[in-house]
MIMAR-850236 format. One record per residue (C-alpha): x, y, z; residue number from 1. Coordinates in pm, whole numbers, plus 50000, padded with zeros to 5 digits. Layout:
BEGIN
+-------+-------+-------+-----+
!    xx !    yy !    zz !  nr !
+-------+-------+-------+-----+
!     X !     Y !     Z ! NUM !
...
+-------+-------+-------+-----+
// end
This chain:
BEGIN
+-------+-------+-------+-----+
!    xx !    yy !    zz !  nr !
+-------+-------+-------+-----+
! 67416 ! 26230 ! 53969 !   1 !
! 67679 ! 26504 ! 53956 !   2 !
! 67547 ! 26857 ! 54013 !   3 !
! 67742 ! 27132 ! 53832 !   4 !
! 67843 ! 27459 ! 53994 !   5 !
! 67608 ! 27736 ! 53886 !   6 !
! 67679 ! 28109 ! 53875 !   7 !
! 67493 ! 28336 ! 54118 !   8 !
! 67125 ! 28357 ! 54035 !   9 !
! 67140 ! 28728 ! 53968 !  10 !
! 67404 ! 28670 ! 53697 !  11 !
! 67184 ! 28444 ! 53486 !  12 !
! 67021 ! 28618 ! 53191 !  13 !
! 66643 ! 28593 ! 53163 !  14 !
! 66405 ! 28678 ! 52879 !  15 !
! 66029 ! 28680 ! 52844 !  16 !
! 65911 ! 28339 ! 52723 !  17 !
! 65791 ! 28472 ! 52388 !  18 !
! 66145 ! 28602 ! 52309 !  19 !
! 66336 ! 28289 ! 52407 !  20 !
! 66455 ! 28107 ! 52096 !  21 !
! 66727 ! 27861 ! 52193 !  22 !
! 66975 ! 27762 ! 51928 !  23 !
! 67158 ! 27430 ! 51969 !  24 !
! 67523 ! 27416 ! 52069 !  25 !
! 67696 ! 27327 ! 51743 !  26 !
! 68043 ! 27366 ! 51596 !  27 !
! 68102 ! 27673 ! 51380 !  28 !
! 68184 ! 27520 ! 51041 !  29 !
! 68247 ! 27859 ! 50886 !  30 !
! 68575 ! 27862 ! 51079 !  31 !
! 68666 ! 27513 ! 50957 !  32 !
! 68584 ! 27510 ! 50586 !  33 !
! 68578 ! 27786 ! 50328 !  34 !
! 68400 ! 27656 ! 50021 !  35 !
! 68197 ! 27815 ! 49742 !  36 !
! 67832 ! 27854 ! 49852 !  37 !
! 67595 ! 27585 ! 49735 !  38 !
! 67364 ! 27699 ! 49454 !  39 !
! 67010 ! 27785 ! 49562 !  40 !
! 66686 ! 27823 ! 49371 !  41 !
! 66652 ! 28182 ! 49490 !  42 !
! 66993 ! 28348 ! 49532 !  43 !
! 67003 ! 28642 ! 49775 !  44 !
! 66983 ! 28994 ! 49642 !  45 !
! 67327 ! 29150 ! 49649 !  46 !
! 67411 ! 29514 ! 49714 !  47 !
! 67752 ! 29653 ! 49616 !  48 !
! 67857 ! 29954 ! 49821 !  49 !
! 68141 ! 30152 ! 49660 !  50 !
! 68374 ! 30213 ! 49954 !  51 !
! 68749 ! 30178 ! 49987 !  52 !
! 68880 ! 29904 ! 50218 !  53 !
! 69203 ! 29986 ! 50397 !  54 !
! 69446 ! 29778 ! 50599 !  55 !
! 69410 ! 29832 ! 50973 !  56 !
! 69705 ! 30023 ! 51123 !  57 !
! 69890 ! 29872 ! 51417 !  58 !
! 69960 ! 29510 ! 51489 !  59 !
! 69913 ! 29239 ! 51748 !  60 !
! 70126 ! 29260 ! 52060 !  61 !
! 70356 ! 28970 ! 52152 !  62 !
! 70165 ! 28832 ! 52452 !  63 !
! 70140 ! 28451 ! 52411 !  64 !
! 69793 ! 28298 ! 52417 !  65 !
! 69723 ! 27940 ! 52523 !  66 !
! 69450 ! 27856 ! 52270 !  67 !
! 69259 ! 27529 ! 52327 !  68 !
! 68987 ! 27474 ! 52066 !  69 !
! 69064 ! 27132 ! 51915 !  70 !
! 68890 ! 26901 ! 51916 !  71 !
! 68592 ! 27130 ! 51952 !  72 !
! 68353 ! 26839 ! 52016 !  73 !
! 68523 ! 26614 ! 52273 !  74 !
! 68416 ! 26250 ! 52294 !  75 !
! 68727 ! 26075 ! 52424 !  76 !
! 68946 ! 26159 ! 52724 !  77 !
! 69296 ! 26293 ! 52688 !  78 !
! 69508 ! 26601 ! 52631 !  79 !
! 69335 ! 26897 ! 52466 !  80 !
! 69649 ! 27113 ! 52472 !  81 !
! 69969 ! 27074 ! 52672 !  82 !
! 70270 ! 27304 ! 52676 !  83 !
! 70452 ! 27073 ! 52921 !  84 !
! 70789 ! 26922 ! 52823 !  85 !
! 70755 ! 26581 ! 52658 !  86 !
! 71016 ! 26418 ! 52882 !  87 !
! 70867 ! 26153 ! 53108 !  88 !
! 70532 ! 26146 ! 52926 !  89 !
! 70401 ! 25824 ! 52772 !  90 !
! 70284 ! 26016 ! 52461 !  91 !
! 70557 ! 26280 ! 52403 !  92 !
! 70389 ! 26415 ! 52086 !  93 !
! 70098 ! 26547 ! 52296 !  94 !
! 70323 ! 26806 ! 52466 !  95 !
! 70454 ! 27123 ! 52299 !  96 !
! 70722 ! 27229 ! 52553 !  97 !
! 70636 ! 27600 ! 52573 !  98 !
! 70680 ! 27776 ! 52911 !  99 !
! 70485 ! 28094 ! 52992 ! 100 !
! 70648 ! 28375 ! 53190 ! 101 !
! 70492 ! 28712 ! 53271 ! 102 !
! 70177 ! 28812 ! 53083 ! 103 !
! 69985 ! 28545 ! 52894 ! 104 !
! 69624 ! 28455 ! 52817 ! 105 !
! 69431 ! 28130 ! 52834 ! 106 !
! 69145 ! 28071 ! 52590 ! 107 !
! 68948 ! 27748 ! 52563 ! 108 !
! 68623 ! 27639 ! 52400 ! 109 !
! 68500 ! 27279 ! 52391 ! 110 !
! 68168 ! 27099 ! 52347 ! 111 !
! 68038 ! 26778 ! 52505 ! 112 !
! 67778 ! 26584 ! 52309 ! 113 !
! 67561 ! 26280 ! 52381 ! 114 !
! 67365 ! 26092 ! 52118 ! 115 !
! 67276 ! 25794 ! 52342 ! 116 !
! 67195 ! 25753 ! 52711 ! 117 !
! 67532 ! 25581 ! 52760 ! 118 !
! 67709 ! 25899 ! 52644 ! 119 !
! 67553 ! 26129 ! 52905 ! 120 !
! 67837 ! 26081 ! 53153 ! 121 !
! 67961 ! 26427 ! 53251 ! 122 !
! 68272 ! 26552 ! 53073 ! 123 !
! 68514 ! 26760 ! 53279 ! 124 !
! 68767 ! 27011 ! 53153 ! 125 !
! 69071 ! 27069 ! 53368 ! 126 !
! 69341 ! 27334 ! 53330 ! 127 !
! 69657 ! 27246 ! 53522 ! 128 !
! 69955 ! 27476 ! 53585 ! 129 !
! 70300 ! 27348 ! 53687 ! 130 !
! 70591 ! 27533 ! 53849 ! 131 !
! 70921 ! 27383 ! 53725 ! 132 !
! 71135 ! 27630 ! 53919 ! 133 !
! 71324 ! 27603 ! 54248 ! 134 !
! 71134 ! 27904 ! 54386 ! 135 !
! 70758 ! 27961 ! 54440 ! 136 !
! 70564 ! 28119 ! 54154 ! 137 !
! 70284 ! 28370 ! 54204 ! 138 !
! 70010 ! 28325 ! 53945 ! 139 !
! 69762 ! 28613 ! 53903 ! 140 !
! 69427 ! 28610 ! 53723 ! 141 !
! 69391 ! 28971 ! 53610 ! 142 !
! 69053 ! 28929 ! 53440 ! 143 !
! 68864 ! 28619 ! 53345 ! 144 !
! 68543 ! 28425 ! 53307 ! 145 !
! 68421 ! 28076 ! 53216 ! 146 !
! 68063 ! 27994 ! 53120 ! 147 !
! 67857 ! 27702 ! 52999 ! 148 !
! 67606 ! 27740 ! 52718 ! 149 !
! 67343 ! 27587 ! 52948 ! 150 !
! 67245 ! 27737 ! 53186 ! 151 !
! 67484 ! 28033 ! 53181 ! 152 !
! 67463 ! 28177 ! 52830 ! 153 !
! 67206 ! 28030 ! 52595 ! 154 !
! 67224 ! 28100 ! 52224 ! 155 !
! 66916 ! 28321 ! 52219 ! 156 !
! 66777 ! 28518 ! 51926 ! 157 !
! 66854 ! 28886 ! 51993 ! 158 !
! 66796 ! 29208 ! 51799 ! 159 !
! 67090 ! 29328 ! 51592 ! 160 !
! 67157 ! 29624 ! 51821 ! 161 !
! 67102 ! 29641 ! 52200 ! 162 !
! 67244 ! 29869 ! 52469 ! 163 !
! 67442 ! 29656 ! 52713 ! 164 !
! 67529 ! 29895 ! 52992 ! 165 !
! 67527 ! 29636 ! 53270 ! 166 !
! 67663 ! 29333 ! 53082 ! 167 !
! 67333 ! 29145 ! 53101 ! 168 !
! 67290 ! 29105 ! 52725 ! 169 !
! 67469 ! 28809 ! 52564 ! 170 !
! 67405 ! 28516 ! 52332 ! 171 !
! 67629 ! 28216 ! 52390 ! 172 !
! 67922 ! 28172 ! 52628 ! 173 !
! 68169 ! 28332 ! 52387 ! 174 !
! 67966 ! 28651 ! 52381 ! 175 !
! 67945 ! 28651 ! 52760 ! 176 !
! 68314 ! 28593 ! 52842 ! 177 !
! 68417 ! 28862 ! 52592 ! 178 !
! 68177 ! 29112 ! 52753 ! 179 !
! 68305 ! 29035 ! 53104 ! 180 !
! 68673 ! 29066 ! 53017 ! 181 !
! 68613 ! 29383 ! 52812 ! 182 !
! 68478 ! 29540 ! 53134 ! 183 !
! 68781 ! 29422 ! 53332 ! 184 !
! 68584 ! 29170 ! 53539 ! 185 !
! 68713 ! 28861 ! 53713 ! 186 !
! 68441 ! 28605 ! 53779 ! 187 !
! 68370 ! 28541 ! 54147 ! 188 !
! 68468 ! 28173 ! 54134 ! 189 !
! 68822 ! 28268 ! 54022 ! 190 !
! 69094 ! 28357 ! 54273 ! 191 !
! 69285 ! 28681 ! 54225 ! 192 !
! 69613 ! 28498 ! 54278 ! 193 !
! 69765 ! 28172 ! 54391 ! 194 !
! 70113 ! 28063 ! 54488 ! 195 !
! 70253 ! 27742 ! 54337 ! 196 !
! 70540 ! 27586 ! 54526 ! 197 !
! 70854 ! 27456 ! 54350 ! 198 !
! 70782 ! 27140 ! 54152 ! 199 !
! 70409 ! 27159 ! 54232 ! 200 !
! 70109 ! 27155 ! 54002 ! 201 !
! 69781 ! 27334 ! 54070 ! 202 !
! 69437 ! 27304 ! 53908 ! 203 !
! 69346 ! 27645 ! 53770 ! 204 !
! 69011 ! 27507 ! 53652 ! 205 !
! 68827 ! 27181 ! 53726 ! 206 !
! 68475 ! 27224 ! 53590 ! 207 !
! 68209 ! 27015 ! 53413 ! 208 !
! 68045 ! 27038 ! 53074 ! 209 !
! 67724 ! 26851 ! 53161 ! 210 !
! 67493 ! 26735 ! 52881 ! 211 !
! 67200 ! 26621 ! 53100 ! 212 !
! 66995 ! 26304 ! 53066 ! 213 !
! 66796 ! 26387 ! 52750 ! 214 !
! 66941 ! 26266 ! 52422 ! 215 !
! 67052 ! 26383 ! 52181 ! 216 !
! 67200 ! 26682 ! 52364 ! 217 !
! 67513 ! 26893 ! 52383 ! 218 !
! 67666 ! 27167 ! 52593 ! 219 !
! 67974 ! 27386 ! 52560 ! 220 !
! 68212 ! 27577 ! 52783 ! 221 !
! 68403 ! 27892 ! 52684 ! 222 !
! 68689 ! 28025 ! 52899 ! 223 !
! 68910 ! 28334 ! 52882 ! 224 !
! 69167 ! 28426 ! 53148 ! 225 !
! 69422 ! 28707 ! 53138 ! 226 !
! 69716 ! 28585 ! 53344 ! 227 !
! 70046 ! 28698 ! 53487 ! 228 !
! 70314 ! 28476 ! 53640 ! 229 !
! 70623 ! 28573 ! 53841 ! 230 !
! 70829 ! 28301 ! 53669 ! 231 !
! 70796 ! 28032 ! 53406 ! 232 !
! 70506 ! 27785 ! 53423 ! 233 !
! 70367 ! 27509 ! 53202 ! 234 !
! 69994 ! 27483 ! 53125 ! 235 !
! 69773 ! 27199 ! 53003 ! 236 !
! 69405 ! 27171 ! 52913 ! 237 !
! 69269 ! 26819 ! 52969 ! 238 !
! 68945 ! 26624 ! 52922 ! 239 !
! 68815 ! 26351 ! 53154 ! 240 !
! 68479 ! 26184 ! 53209 ! 241 !
! 68357 ! 26218 ! 53567 ! 242 !
! 68499 ! 25946 ! 53794 ! 243 !
! 68230 ! 25739 ! 53966 ! 244 !
! 68199 ! 25587 ! 54309 ! 245 !
! 68113 ! 25219 ! 54355 ! 246 !
! 67750 ! 25332 ! 54371 ! 247 !
! 67774 ! 25504 ! 54033 ! 248 !
! 67778 ! 25861 ! 54171 ! 249 !
! 67980 ! 26107 ! 53960 ! 250 !
! 68262 ! 26289 ! 54139 ! 251 !
! 68493 ! 26582 ! 54069 ! 252 !
! 68827 ! 26456 ! 53938 ! 253 !
! 69121 ! 26493 ! 54176 ! 254 !
! 69458 ! 26652 ! 54100 ! 255 !
! 69613 ! 26303 ! 54092 ! 256 !
! 69358 ! 26184 ! 53836 ! 257 !
! 69427 ! 26486 ! 53617 ! 258 !
! 69801 ! 26426 ! 53645 ! 259 !
! 69747 ! 26068 ! 53533 ! 260 !
! 69568 ! 26193 ! 53218 ! 261 !
! 69853 ! 26439 ! 53155 ! 262 !
! 70128 ! 26183 ! 53200 ! 263 !
! 69977 ! 25878 ! 53027 ! 264 !
! 69724 ! 25988 ! 52765 ! 265 !
! 69756 ! 26118 ! 52411 ! 266 !
! 69542 ! 26380 ! 52239 ! 267 !
! 69167 ! 26376 ! 52303 ! 268 !
! 68938 ! 26297 ! 52012 ! 269 !
! 68785 ! 26277 ! 51769 ! 270 !
! 69038 ! 26488 ! 51581 ! 271 !
! 68906 ! 26775 ! 51371 ! 272 !
! 68974 ! 26816 ! 50999 ! 273 !
! 69339 ! 26890 ! 50928 ! 274 !
! 69408 ! 27232 ! 50771 ! 275 !
! 69475 ! 27293 ! 50405 ! 276 !
! 69846 ! 27373 ! 50357 ! 277 !
! 69907 ! 27747 ! 50326 ! 278 !
! 69975 ! 27848 ! 49966 ! 279 !
! 69770 ! 27574 ! 49801 ! 280 !
! 69456 ! 27664 ! 49608 ! 281 !
! 69202 ! 27380 ! 49636 ! 282 !
! 68825 ! 27420 ! 49564 ! 283 !
! 68764 ! 27441 ! 49938 ! 284 !
! 68994 ! 27560 ! 50215 ! 285 !
! 68993 ! 27387 ! 50553 ! 286 !
! 69120 ! 27623 ! 50822 ! 287 !
! 69132 ! 27363 ! 51099 ! 288 !
! 69069 ! 27412 ! 51468 ! 289 !
! 69326 ! 27586 ! 51686 ! 290 !
! 69532 ! 27401 ! 51948 ! 291 !
! 69859 ! 27562 ! 52043 ! 292 !
! 70021 ! 27886 ! 52151 ! 293 !
! 69928 ! 28193 ! 51947 ! 294 !
! 70112 ! 28526 ! 51953 ! 295 !
! 69905 ! 28831 ! 52038 ! 296 !
! 69643 ! 28929 ! 52295 ! 297 !
! 69562 ! 29283 ! 52178 ! 298 !
! 69561 ! 29487 ! 51858 ! 299 !
! 69605 ! 29856 ! 51936 ! 300 !
! 69578 ! 30113 ! 51659 ! 301 !
! 69554 ! 30486 ! 51614 ! 302 !
! 69383 ! 30520 ! 51278 ! 303 !
! 69505 ! 30826 ! 51086 ! 304 !
! 69544 ! 30938 ! 50726 ! 305 !
! 69908 ! 30828 ! 50730 ! 306 !
! 70186 ! 30757 ! 50981 ! 307 !
! 70291 ! 31122 ! 50941 ! 308 !
! 69956 ! 31274 ! 51047 ! 309 !
! 69767 ! 31271 ! 51378 ! 310 !
! 69413 ! 31287 ! 51236 ! 311 !
! 69172 ! 31087 ! 51021 ! 312 !
! 69003 ! 31298 ! 50755 ! 313 !
! 68635 ! 31215 ! 50726 ! 314 !
! 68512 ! 31113 ! 50379 ! 315 !
! 68325 ! 31347 ! 50149 ! 316 !
! 67947 ! 31370 ! 50177 ! 317 !
! 67782 ! 31043 ! 50077 ! 318 !
! 68111 ! 30851 ! 50071 ! 319 !
! 68268 ! 30594 ! 50305 ! 320 !
! 68583 ! 30396 ! 50370 ! 321 !
! 68639 ! 30086 ! 50581 ! 322 !
! 68910 ! 29912 ! 50782 ! 323 !
! 68929 ! 29534 ! 50773 ! 324 !
! 68890 ! 29344 ! 51102 ! 325 !
! 69005 ! 28991 ! 51190 ! 326 !
! 69114 ! 28908 ! 50836 ! 327 !
! 69225 ! 28558 ! 50741 ! 328 !
! 69461 ! 28458 ! 50461 ! 329 !
! 69161 ! 28396 ! 50234 ! 330 !
! 68966 ! 28710 ! 50323 ! 331 !
! 69176 ! 29028 ! 50312 ! 332 !
! 68944 ! 29235 ! 50084 ! 333 !
! 69247 ! 29309 ! 49870 ! 334 !
! 69448 ! 29469 ! 50152 ! 335 !
! 69691 ! 29177 ! 50171 ! 336 !
! 69676 ! 29208 ! 50550 ! 337 !
! 69641 ! 28886 ! 50753 ! 338 !
! 69543 ! 28976 ! 51108 ! 339 !
! 69509 ! 28614 ! 51227 ! 340 !
! 69756 ! 28555 ! 51509 ! 341 !
! 70051 ! 28337 ! 51412 ! 342 !
! 70113 ! 28013 ! 51600 ! 343 !
! 70428 ! 27985 ! 51811 ! 344 !
! 70356 ! 27617 ! 51877 ! 345 !
! 70086 ! 27385 ! 51742 ! 346 !
! 69994 ! 27024 ! 51674 ! 347 !
! 70048 ! 26912 ! 51312 ! 348 !
! 69675 ! 26847 ! 51248 ! 349 !
! 69558 ! 27187 ! 51378 ! 350 !
! 69532 ! 27539 ! 51234 ! 351 !
! 69833 ! 27728 ! 51100 ! 352 !
! 69693 ! 28057 ! 51235 ! 353 !
! 69458 ! 28146 ! 51521 ! 354 !
! 69180 ! 28212 ! 51271 ! 355 !
! 68915 ! 28447 ! 51409 ! 356 !
! 69144 ! 28588 ! 51679 ! 357 !
! 68900 ! 28463 ! 51943 ! 358 !
! 68939 ! 28661 ! 52266 ! 359 !
! 69181 ! 28915 ! 52116 ! 360 !
! 69103 ! 29275 ! 52207 ! 361 !
! 69086 ! 29541 ! 51936 ! 362 !
! 69156 ! 29885 ! 52083 ! 363 !
! 69100 ! 30137 ! 51802 ! 364 !
! 69129 ! 30517 ! 51823 ! 365 !
! 68989 ! 30737 ! 51546 ! 366 !
! 69088 ! 31111 ! 51571 ! 367 !
! 68826 ! 31237 ! 51324 ! 368 !
! 68889 ! 31568 ! 51145 ! 369 !
! 68647 ! 31758 ! 50924 ! 370 !
! 68863 ! 31925 ! 50658 ! 371 !
! 68555 ! 32015 ! 50453 ! 372 !
! 68409 ! 32364 ! 50431 ! 373 !
! 68064 ! 32258 ! 50546 ! 374 !
! 67930 ! 32080 ! 50854 ! 375 !
! 67902 ! 31706 ! 50815 ! 376 !
! 67715 ! 31422 ! 50986 ! 377 !
! 67948 ! 31123 ! 51035 ! 378 !
! 67862 ! 30764 ! 51130 ! 379 !
! 68089 ! 30480 ! 51239 ! 380 !
! 67958 ! 30128 ! 51181 ! 381 !
! 68069 ! 29769 ! 51219 ! 382 !
! 67967 ! 29565 ! 50916 ! 383 !
! 67982 ! 29203 ! 50799 ! 384 !
! 68023 ! 29209 ! 50420 ! 385 !
! 68056 ! 28900 ! 50206 ! 386 !
! 68415 ! 28780 ! 50238 ! 387 !
! 68650 ! 28856 ! 49951 ! 388 !
! 69023 ! 28826 ! 49902 ! 389 !
! 69060 ! 29077 ! 49619 ! 390 !
! 68982 ! 29444 ! 49576 ! 391 !
! 68647 ! 29486 ! 49400 ! 392 !
! 68586 ! 29860 ! 49421 ! 393 !
! 68355 ! 29816 ! 49716 ! 394 !
! 68193 ! 29572 ! 49957 ! 395 !
! 67915 ! 29327 ! 49881 ! 396 !
! 67618 ! 29286 ! 50113 ! 397 !
! 67297 ! 29083 ! 50103 ! 398 !
! 66950 ! 29234 ! 50119 ! 399 !
! 66814 ! 29084 ! 50335 ! 400 !
! 67120 ! 28932 ! 50509 ! 401 !
! 67158 ! 28556 ! 50529 ! 402 !
! 67013 ! 28388 ! 50837 ! 403 !
! 67352 ! 28264 ! 50964 ! 404 !
! 67490 ! 28473 ! 51252 ! 405 !
! 67852 ! 28577 ! 51187 ! 406 !
! 67905 ! 28810 ! 51485 ! 407 !
! 67753 ! 28830 ! 51832 ! 408 !
! 67935 ! 29038 ! 52090 ! 409 !
! 67966 ! 29363 ! 52282 ! 410 !
! 68146 ! 29673 ! 52154 ! 411 !
! 68250 ! 29962 ! 52380 ! 412 !
! 68229 ! 30308 ! 52224 ! 413 !
! 68376 ! 30624 ! 52381 ! 414 !
! 68339 ! 30969 ! 52225 ! 415 !
! 68247 ! 31332 ! 52291 ! 416 !
! 67896 ! 31413 ! 52177 ! 417 !
! 67781 ! 31733 ! 52008 ! 418 !
! 67767 ! 31908 ! 52351 ! 419 !
! 68127 ! 31798 ! 52426 ! 420 !
! 68008 ! 31552 ! 52687 ! 421 !
! 68211 ! 31233 ! 52716 ! 422 !
! 67993 ! 30933 ! 52638 ! 423 !
! 68074 ! 30565 ! 52704 ! 424 !
! 67837 ! 30306 ! 52561 ! 425 !
! 67837 ! 29928 ! 52553 ! 426 !
! 67645 ! 29792 ! 52254 ! 427 !
! 67571 ! 29425 ! 52190 ! 428 !
! 67575 ! 29358 ! 51816 ! 429 !
! 67433 ! 29062 ! 51628 ! 430 !
! 67520 ! 29053 ! 51259 ! 431 !
! 67445 ! 28799 ! 50992 ! 432 !
! 67644 ! 28731 ! 50678 ! 433 !
! 67609 ! 29024 ! 50440 ! 434 !
! 67459 ! 29263 ! 50697 ! 435 !
! 67537 ! 29633 ! 50659 ! 436 !
! 67481 ! 29711 ! 51026 ! 437 !
! 67365 ! 30015 ! 51219 ! 438 !
! 67578 ! 30311 ! 51337 ! 439 !
! 67769 ! 30270 ! 51661 ! 440 !
! 67834 ! 30646 ! 51667 ! 441 !
! 67672 ! 30946 ! 51501 ! 442 !
! 67842 ! 31286 ! 51535 ! 443 !
! 67783 ! 31623 ! 51372 ! 444 !
! 68112 ! 31793 ! 51291 ! 445 !
! 68160 ! 32161 ! 51214 ! 446 !
! 68415 ! 32270 ! 50950 ! 447 !
! 68764 ! 32230 ! 51098 ! 448 !
! 68637 ! 32038 ! 51400 ! 449 !
! 68817 ! 31738 ! 51548 ! 450 !
! 68643 ! 31458 ! 51737 ! 451 !
! 68805 ! 31160 ! 51910 ! 452 !
! 68625 ! 30825 ! 51893 ! 453 !
! 68745 ! 30500 ! 52055 ! 454 !
! 68617 ! 30154 ! 51965 ! 455 !
! 68703 ! 29855 ! 52187 ! 456 !
! 68590 ! 29495 ! 52165 ! 457 !
! 68717 ! 29143 ! 52218 ! 458 !
! 68666 ! 28938 ! 51905 ! 459 !
! 68402 ! 28700 ! 52038 ! 460 !
! 68420 ! 28322 ! 52014 ! 461 !
! 68138 ! 28180 ! 51799 ! 462 !
! 68188 ! 28465 ! 51549 ! 463 !
! 68303 ! 28420 ! 51190 ! 464 !
! 68548 ! 28665 ! 51032 ! 465 !
! 68600 ! 28901 ! 50868 ! 466 !
! 68419 ! 29223 ! 50956 ! 467 !
! 68496 ! 29587 ! 50874 ! 468 !
! 68483 ! 29915 ! 51064 ! 469 !
! 68332 ! 30180 ! 50837 ! 470 !
! 68348 ! 30561 ! 50854 ! 471 !
! 68068 ! 30720 ! 50652 ! 472 !
! 67972 ! 31080 ! 50583 ! 473 !
! 67597 ! 31095 ! 50539 ! 474 !
! 67410 ! 31270 ! 50261 ! 475 !
+-------+-------+-------+-----+
// end
């Protein structure tokens, strides 16, 4: 039987047995379908908070992102995403003909599932890079990580707010890769750089998604690499069941076997639900899964009162305002701002936008200014209100929040405290739908005082948008 590569023992998260609640690896339907909630016998209590919602300043950069997330559950071999040229391929429609040159990212998330003993054969994911040039290409991995759900990053039940100074707190592989890359890490199994000769192809990743021998079972792998190439390259993400020897022993696929998949196979399956056309207004909206090249790796913003000022006035005592995060075309809170990355290339049955902005870094600077005549305590929170597409005079929350987790990931906070000491904190947040959240930062500001606060996070895979960043002056 094939034995997967495991991370170093010290990198595996452990919890006391009484805390370990393992959630199954399942697709995130909230990112596929947006439908009215089903009626229940006891509807949740709603809380309306009167706070203004503002569009987030700034915009996505233009770094292309190779985004492989369809099909999410892979049960047949084939091409997950290929930006190779279609010429010479037996299934030309499986190739999007998009070369990468300079900075680009690679994101991938896929699940293997077995319902019967016959389906427990190990699924491999391969990422192949090709140099079409007449000169060698240097390919650098600047930061990056790839993890399985089991055993690397189980979906465990965590408190809503945990300090994560050392990166040992995570729930699911999406949470873990986002935390690693936020800290600038490159996983030990990844080379810093490699040279690809003219006309050559190289496997950037050749790793399993093992489901084990117990059925039914599933496992997932999440991957995020920040890359740089010295010249143009083509990239493909592929799925293959482990080749076997004559004795039935599973083996790692070879480069030649991966190239055969690339050159002869069509898209892997089963295909996910096709997206609802943009602009239509059906009872339910299907977003679709992402498979293509998205535009934007980072959203950088200096949040001020207006483009003409260099400060953000804090709200009056007892009031708050919020900035929308990771908004989709059906959830702008009335701002009209769609933050979802646009697709530069995609398959016809996949998402029109990179909904959720998985792996995209938000780098937000808030130059707070107390224009009031009295000292004021100010809090900055991340919140997960009930999604809305129109302005309603405030944000709706549930009390208590729904049980479904909508955000699980690490946020980095940098600020000067009340003694003017620079503080950097990493906080792992778990939020459910309708959860108001806890403060990331609390500062006490004197009249006329300015205070700089920076919020950084990678929007984590397995999360469901949108969220908001809220500035509140306490009573």
